[in-house]
C-alpha positions, 0 to 999 in steps of 0.5 A, a space after each residue: 411493467 413498472 416492476 420490471 424497470 424497477 428491478 432492472 434499475 436496482 440490478 444496474 445500481 448494485 452491479 456498480 458495487 461489484 466492479 472488480 477494477 478497484 483493489 483494496 489496500 494490501 497488508 504486507 509483513 516484513 522482517 527487518 533483522 529481528 524487527 517486524 514491519 507491517 504496512 498497508 500498500 494502496 496501489 490505487 492511491 500509490 501510497 503506503 501507510 506504516 507506523 515508524 518511531 511511534 508516528 503513523 506515516 503515509 508515504 507517496 510513490 516517487 520515481 525509482 530507477 529500480 523497485 518501488 520507492 515511497 517517500 514523504 520527504 523525511 521517511 523513505 520506504 524502498 522495496 524490490 522483489 521481496 527485499 526492502 529498507 527504510 531511511 529517515 532523513 537520508 540515513 538507513 534505519 531499517 535494513 535487510 527487510 524481507 517480505 514474510 509469506 
């Protein structure tokens, strides 16, 4: 009888590890003209992580009237559909970015 309860306890513990509600960050590849841009999009934390100007950046999702916008106050990544662009200090630094499939 004790083995049965132990087996049930182990199964319940392990079933918690398989919860499908958490999705891992997704790697997205963009082509901005001739330049590649790769980022990690974390929908759970509402953040993107990318490297720009040699700096590893984490940008948090902010309000957007259209599309999805992430910013840290200096850098902004904005995407809508398969298009995107990046700004630094309000100036466009990467334009015409297209999602690669």
